[in-house]
N, C-alpha and C positions, 0 to 999 in steps of 0.2 A: 436730268429728271425726265422720265418718260411720262409726259402729261398730254392727254388729248386736248388740244387747244382748238376752239372753234375757228373756222376759216378767217373771220374778221380780226382775230388776234394773232395770226400765225406768220407775221412777217419775220424778219431776221431773229432767230432764237439762238444764235451762236454763243451768246453771252451766258446761257443757262448751263450749269454744271450737269454732268450725266449722273443721274441718280435713278435707281430702279427700285420699286417697291416690291420686295420679295417676302411674303408672309411666311415662307417655309425656311427662311435663312437661319443660320446658327444664332446663338445668343449674342455673340459679339457683333456679328454682321447686322442683326436686327437693331441693336443698340446704336451702331454707327448710322444706320438709316434714320432712326429717330432723331439723332443729333443733327443730321444733314437737313432733314425737313424742318426741324425747329429753327435751325440757323437761317435757312432760306426764308421762312415765315418772318423771323425777326428782321432780316435785311429788307424784305419787301415792306414790312410795317414802317421802318424808318424812311424808306423811299416814299411811301404813301403819305407820310407826314408833310412832305413838301410838294407832292403831286397827287392830290386827293381825287382828281378827275380821270386818272389814267385807268381806263377800263381793263386793259390787259394786265396791269399790275394787280388790280383788285381781283381779277379772275385767278391769277397765279397765287396770290396770297391765300384766297379761300381754298384753293386746291391743296396748297402746302399744309394748311391748318388741318383740313379734313384727312389727308393722307397720314400726317403725323399722329393725329388722334387715333386712327384705325391701327397704325403700327403700335402705338402705346398700349392699346387695348389688347392686341394680339400678344404682345410681349408679356403684359401683366397676367394674362390668362395662363400662359405657359410657364413663366419664370417667377412670378410674384411682383409685388408693387415696385415701381421705380422711385416714387416719392412717398413719404409717410402719409400724405393726404389721400393717397389711393388705397390705403389699407382697409378702409371700411370701418364698420362699427362692431364687427364680430369679436368674440372672445375665443381664443387668445388673439391679441393684437398681431396681425399678420406681418407688420413691418419688422418685428424682431425674430421671426421664424424663418429659417432657411438662410441661404447666402445673401449678402448685400448686393445691390445692383452692380457695384464695381468689382465684386469678387469673381 
């Protein structure tokens, strides 16, 4: 994951997977990136359950959450909602229009 980490958090990062946030990627590539960032955020969340004072993990968790949110917004603006709750309140209900996220 290409993340700008402040100097005080930048010791050995070899354990981090290589993920690049590319907002111009194809539909499949963008969905893969969303899943990678969401997985990393979930994994960091579980780690923080037992290490609540790890500042580097908190920083990485927040970064993964923010990047994942930006990717989801970009995806939904281009391809439509990923989950039904992102469909909004407009008529017609956007969730049933167009291809499903997995198509």
